[in-house]
C-alpha positions in Angstrom: 38.7 -29.0 17.7 36.2 -27.3 15.4 37.1 -27.2 11.7 34.8 -24.4 10.5 37.1 -21.5 11.2 37.0 -18.7 8.6 39.8 -16.7 7.2 40.2 -13.6 9.4 37.9 -10.8 8.3 40.8 -8.3 8.6 44.4 -8.6 7.6 47.0 -6.4 9.2 50.4 -6.3 10.7 48.7 -6.8 14.0 47.1 -10.1 13.1 46.7 -12.2 16.3 49.0 -15.1 16.9 48.0 -18.6 15.6 49.1 -20.2 19.0 45.7 -19.3 20.4 43.5 -22.5 20.6 40.4 -21.2 22.4 37.2 -20.4 20.5 34.2 -18.1 21.1 31.3 -19.8 22.8 28.3 -17.5 22.4 27.1 -15.6 19.4 25.7 -12.1 19.2 22.5 -11.1 21.0 20.4 -11.4 17.8 21.6 -14.9 17.0 21.5 -16.0 20.7 17.9 -15.1 21.0 17.0 -17.3 18.1 17.9 -20.4 20.2 15.0 -22.2 21.7 15.0 -22.3 25.5 15.8 -26.0 25.6 18.2 -26.0 22.6 21.8 -26.2 23.7 23.6 -25.5 20.5 22.6 -23.7 17.3 22.2 -25.9 14.2 23.6 -22.9 12.2 26.8 -22.8 14.2 28.4 -26.2 14.5 31.8 -25.0 15.5 30.7 -24.2 19.0 29.3 -27.7 19.7 32.4 -29.3 18.2 34.7 -27.2 20.4 32.8 -27.7 23.6 32.6 -31.4 23.1 36.3 -31.5 22.4 37.2 -29.9 25.8 39.0 -32.4 28.0 36.8 -31.6 31.1 34.1 -34.0 32.1 31.5 -31.4 33.0 32.2 -29.0 30.2 28.8 -29.6 28.6 27.0 -28.9 31.9 29.1 -25.8 32.4 28.0 -24.6 29.0 24.4 -25.5 29.6 24.1 -23.6 32.8 26.0 -20.6 31.4 23.7 -20.5 28.4 20.7 -20.5 30.7 22.3 -17.8 32.8 22.7 -15.6 29.8 19.2 -16.3 28.7 18.0 -15.2 32.2 20.1 -12.1 32.6 20.5 -10.8 29.1 17.1 -11.4 27.4 15.9 -7.8 27.9 19.0 -5.8 27.1 21.7 -6.3 24.5 24.4 -4.4 26.5 23.8 -6.5 29.6 24.0 -9.6 27.5 27.3 -8.5 26.0 28.8 -7.8 29.4 27.8 -11.1 30.9 28.7 -13.0 27.7 32.2 -11.5 27.6 33.0 -12.2 31.2 31.5 -15.7 31.5 33.0 -16.7 28.1 36.6 -15.8 29.2 36.0 -17.5 32.5 34.8 -20.8 30.9 37.7 -20.8 28.4 40.3 -20.3 31.2 38.6 -22.9 33.5 38.6 -25.5 30.7 41.9 -24.8 28.9 44.2 -23.4 31.6 42.8 -24.8 34.9 41.4 -27.9 33.2 38.5 -28.0 35.6 34.7 -27.4 35.6 33.7 -24.0 37.0 32.0 -25.8 39.9 35.3 -27.5 40.8 37.3 -24.3 41.2 38.5 -23.5 44.7 39.4 -20.1 46.1 43.0 -20.4 45.1 41.8 -21.3 41.5 39.7 -18.1 41.4 42.7 -16.1 42.6 44.8 -17.6 39.8 42.1 -16.5 37.3 42.3 -12.9 38.6 46.1 -13.1 38.1 45.4 -14.4 34.6 43.1 -11.6 33.5 45.2 -9.0 35.2 48.0 -9.9 32.8 46.8 -12.4 30.2 49.0 -14.2 27.7 49.8 -12.1 24.6 48.2 -14.8 22.4 44.8 -14.0 24.1 45.0 -10.3 23.1 44.0 -8.5 19.9 44.3 -4.9 18.8 40.7 -4.5 17.8 37.2 -5.8 18.6 36.4 -8.6 16.1 33.2 -10.4 15.5 33.1 -13.9 17.1 31.5 -15.5 14.1 31.1 -14.8 10.4 28.5 -16.0 7.9 30.0 -18.4 5.4 28.0 -20.5 3.0 24.9 -20.3 5.2 26.8 -21.3 8.3 28.1 -19.3 11.3 31.8 -20.0 11.4 34.5 -19.0 14.0 36.5 -15.8 13.2 40.2 -16.6 13.7 40.9 -12.9 14.6 38.7 -12.9 17.7 40.4 -12.8 21.1 38.9 -12.6 24.6 41.0 -9.5 25.5 41.4 -6.3 23.5 44.0 -3.5 23.7 42.5 -0.1 23.1 45.1 1.2 20.8 44.6 4.8 19.5 43.5 4.7 15.9 46.7 6.6 14.8 48.9 3.8 16.1 47.1 0.6 14.9 49.4 0.0 12.0 52.5 0.2 14.2 53.4 -3.5 14.7 56.3 -2.8 17.1 54.1 -0.6 19.3 51.3 -3.2 19.3 53.7 -5.9 20.5 55.0 -3.7 23.3 51.4 -2.9 24.4 50.5 -6.6 24.4 53.5 -7.4 26.6 52.7 -4.5 29.0 48.9 -5.1 29.0 47.2 -5.0 32.4 43.6 -5.2 33.3 42.0 -1.8 34.0 40.2 -1.1 37.3 36.9 -0.8 35.5 37.4 -4.1 33.8 38.4 -5.8 37.0 35.3 -4.4 38.8 33.2 -5.7 35.9 34.7 -9.1 36.2 34.1 -9.4 40.0 30.5 -8.1 39.6 29.7 -10.5 36.8 31.2 -13.6 38.4 29.5 -12.8 41.7 26.1 -12.8 39.9 27.1 -15.8 37.9 28.0 -18.0 40.9 24.9 -16.8 42.8 22.9 -18.1 39.8 24.7 -21.4 39.8 24.2 -21.9 43.5 20.5 -21.1 43.1 20.3 -23.7 40.3 22.0 -26.3 42.6 24.9 -26.6 40.2 27.6 -24.9 42.3 28.0 -25.4 46.1 29.2 -21.9 47.0 30.3 -18.5 45.9 33.8 -17.4 46.9 34.0 -14.3 44.6 33.4 -11.7 47.4 36.2 -13.1 49.5 38.5 -13.2 46.6 37.7 -9.6 45.7 38.3 -8.5 49.3 41.8 -9.7 49.3 42.7 -9.0 45.7 46.0 -7.1 45.4 44.9 -5.5 42.1 41.8 -3.7 43.3 42.4 0.0 44.0 39.9 2.1 46.0 39.9 5.1 43.8 39.0 8.6 45.1 40.4 10.5 42.1 38.4 11.9 39.3 38.6 11.6 35.5 38.0 14.5 33.2 35.3 13.7 30.7 36.5 13.0 27.2 35.0 15.5 24.8 35.8 17.5 21.7 37.1 21.0 21.9 35.0 23.8 20.4 37.6 24.0 17.5 37.3 20.3 16.9 33.6 20.3 16.9 33.5 23.3 14.5 35.7 21.5 12.1 33.6 18.3 12.3 30.4 20.2 11.7 31.7 22.3 8.9 33.5 19.5 7.1 30.4 17.2 7.4 28.2 20.0 5.9 30.7 20.2 3.0 30.5 16.4 2.6 26.7 16.6 2.5 26.8 19.4 -0.1 29.1 17.3 -2.4 27.3 13.9 -1.9 23.7 13.8 -0.8 24.3 10.4 0.9 26.3 12.3 3.6 23.1 14.1 4.7 22.7 11.0 6.8 26.2 11.5 8.3 25.3 15.1 9.1 22.1 14.1 10.7 23.7 11.4 12.9 26.4 13.7 14.3 23.8 16.4 14.9 21.7 13.9 16.9 24.5 12.5 19.0 25.9 16.0 19.9 22.8 18.1 20.2 20.4 15.5 21.7 23.1 14.0 23.9 22.4 10.5 22.6 24.4 7.3 23.0 25.1 5.7 19.6 23.0 2.7 20.7 20.0 5.0 21.1 20.0 5.7 17.4 20.4 2.0 16.5 17.8 -0.6 15.7 17.6 -3.2 18.5 15.5 -6.3 19.0 13.1 -4.5 21.4 13.2 -1.0 19.9 13.4 0.5 16.4 13.9 4.3 16.4 11.5 5.8 13.8 10.7 9.3 12.6 7.4 9.2 14.6 9.5 9.4 17.8 9.8 13.1 17.2 6.7 14.8 18.6 5.3 18.1 19.7 3.4 18.9 22.9 0.4 21.3 23.1 2.7 24.3 23.5 4.5 23.4 20.3 7.7 22.3 22.1 9.6 19.7 20.2 10.7 16.4 21.8 12.3 13.1 20.8 11.4 9.8 22.4 14.5 7.7 23.4 14.8 4.1 24.5 18.1 4.1 26.5 20.4 2.4 28.9 18.8 0.0 31.4 15.7 -0.4 29.2 14.5 3.1 30.3 12.5 5.4 28.1 12.9 9.2 28.2 12.0 12.3 26.2 14.7 14.7 25.1 14.0 18.3 24.2 14.7 19.2 20.6 16.2 22.7 20.2 15.1 25.0 17.4 18.7 24.9 16.0 18.3 21.2 15.3 15.2 21.4 13.2 16.9 22.5 9.9 19.2 19.4 10.1 16.2 17.2 10.6 14.2 18.8 7.8 17.1 18.7 5.2 17.8 15.0 6.0 14.1 14.2 5.6 14.0 16.0 2.3 16.7 13.8 0.9 14.5 10.8 1.8 11.4 12.2 0.2 9.8 13.1 3.5 8.5 16.6 4.0 8.3 19.0 7.0 8.3 17.9 10.6 7.6 14.2 11.3 4.1 13.0 12.1 3.7 10.8 15.2 2.3 8.1 12.9 5.4 7.9 10.8 7.2 4.5 10.9 10.1 5.3 8.6 13.4 4.3 10.3 15.1 7.3 11.9 18.4 6.5 10.3 18.0 4.6 7.0 20.2 2.2 5.1 21.3 3.3 1.7 20.8 -0.3 0.5 18.2 -2.5 2.0 15.5 -1.8 4.5 15.3 -1.2 8.2 17.4 0.8 10.6 21.1 0.6 11.4 23.3 -1.2 14.0 25.6 0.6 16.4 28.6 -0.8 14.5 27.3 0.7 11.2 26.6 4.0 12.9 30.1 4.2 14.4 31.6 3.6 10.9 29.7 6.5 9.5 30.7 8.9 12.4 34.3 7.8 11.9 34.1 9.0 8.3 33.2 12.5 9.6 36.0 12.4 12.1 38.5 11.3 9.5 37.4 14.1 7.1 37.6 16.7 9.9 41.1 15.4 10.8 42.3 16.0 7.3 40.8 19.5 7.2 42.5 20.4 10.5 45.9 19.1 9.3 45.5 21.2 6.1 44.7 24.3 8.2 47.7 23.8 10.5 46.0 22.5 13.6 48.2 19.4 14.0 48.0 19.1 17.7 44.2 19.3 17.9 44.0 17.0 14.9 46.0 14.3 16.7 43.6 14.4 19.7 40.7 14.1 17.3 42.2 10.7 16.1 41.5 9.4 19.6 37.8 10.4 19.5 34.9 8.0 19.6 31.2 8.4 18.9 30.5 8.8 22.7 32.6 12.0 22.7 29.8 13.7 20.8 27.3 13.1 23.6 29.9 14.3 26.2 30.7 17.4 24.0 27.1 18.5 23.7 26.4 18.0 27.5 29.7 19.8 28.5 28.9 22.7 26.2 25.4 23.1 27.7 25.9 22.3 31.3 26.7 25.8 32.5 23.6 27.4 30.8 20.9 24.9 31.8 19.6 23.7 35.2 21.4 20.6 36.5 18.0 18.8 36.9 17.2 19.4 33.3 20.5 18.1 32.1 20.2 14.9 34.2 16.7 14.3 32.7 18.0 14.9 29.1 21.0 12.6 29.6 19.0 9.8 31.2 20.9 9.9 34.5 19.1 8.5 37.6 20.3 11.4 39.7 21.7 14.9 39.4 24.7 13.6 41.4 25.7 11.5 38.4 25.5 14.5 36.1 27.4 16.7 38.5 30.1 14.1 39.0 30.6 13.6 35.3 30.2 17.1 33.8 30.4 19.7 36.6 32.6 18.1 39.2 31.7 21.0 41.6 33.4 19.4 44.6 36.7 19.1 42.7 36.3 22.7 41.5 35.9 24.0 45.0 38.8 21.9 46.3 41.0 23.2 43.5 40.0 26.7 44.2 40.9 26.5 47.9 44.0 24.5 47.1 45.4 27.4 45.1 45.7 29.4 48.3 48.4 27.2 49.8 51.9 28.9 50.1 55.4 27.6 50.5 56.7 30.3 52.8 55.7 30.5 56.4 53.0 33.0 57.1 
């Protein structure tokens, strides 16, 4: 067993149990990409090699090798894709080695069915209350973070310090339909790859999914998670106040204005290996219309319109950075700067900044007597800002325009998420039903 584990980065009443013996296998996208194609383990992360070589399965090294090559093949272009495939294959390898005690190519259909049973209701020792880094830097070495777990319960932020509630939620944990679908999709692609590489002899994932008792064919709809007008007003006003009291929060104000007004995902503001958002990505066309160039989901680039109401927020933020007026297309300054150091910011760092704005607005709402609305705000994530902007504008703009702004491949996606016209028509006709005979 590896001996380079670090002290958990976060101490809380909800600290994961020490009975968990598995360890993470693959580092973040940035570190993973630093591995040479033929390099199996990183010299900077000895804990992984120690753990894999300690696994009591004869073909564990080969399993790891082919999985690493799979991740290099499928996740080299896009960090989000890498994270999805990493999470699913990592869980699968750990279960196969430590629970089934077999190589992934030795698993039969009944083994795969047992794995689905496992992820549907995993042991409580495999579950944490928060997303933790797999590895930390310690004395120049990447070391395993003891707090990491393969499964995470999404506990509302307001309840994360409630130890009793956390224990109950761990005991009652069940895999969501979205997570189950992601597992089947990823493992199907994974086994197809192993078969193509002549490592596995077949792929039984499709047949396991067909007969899976946990898969629900869902025809219901989910209302988009967004902020109310009152909540958004409090967030904007309280963040403007934060910026007036501390110039560093001009950055906070700019971030929330971007996410809500330009309908951006937080990743689209972040610095990535293949894209760095810069001030020069704001541009004007020949008719003096303002645009912002976005590198988004699926490695697709799009241009988002910039409304006139956004320009004062852009200009005041630029002024605090010593940049004047509207950006020039030649500007290479990071779009969202670090207060210390150089370069842009990661998605994690951006989320922390937005959370400050949410927390401040929450306190303001409580002080003003809006306790119920404030409690809902404690559930909010950065993605709610994108949904809020789109939901507020959807009735006043053509559906095609909104689909283009949001980066949706079709208007059907935009309608299904934000308009739900079919459901509205059905609800309207459904109201006409009566109990009495006509």
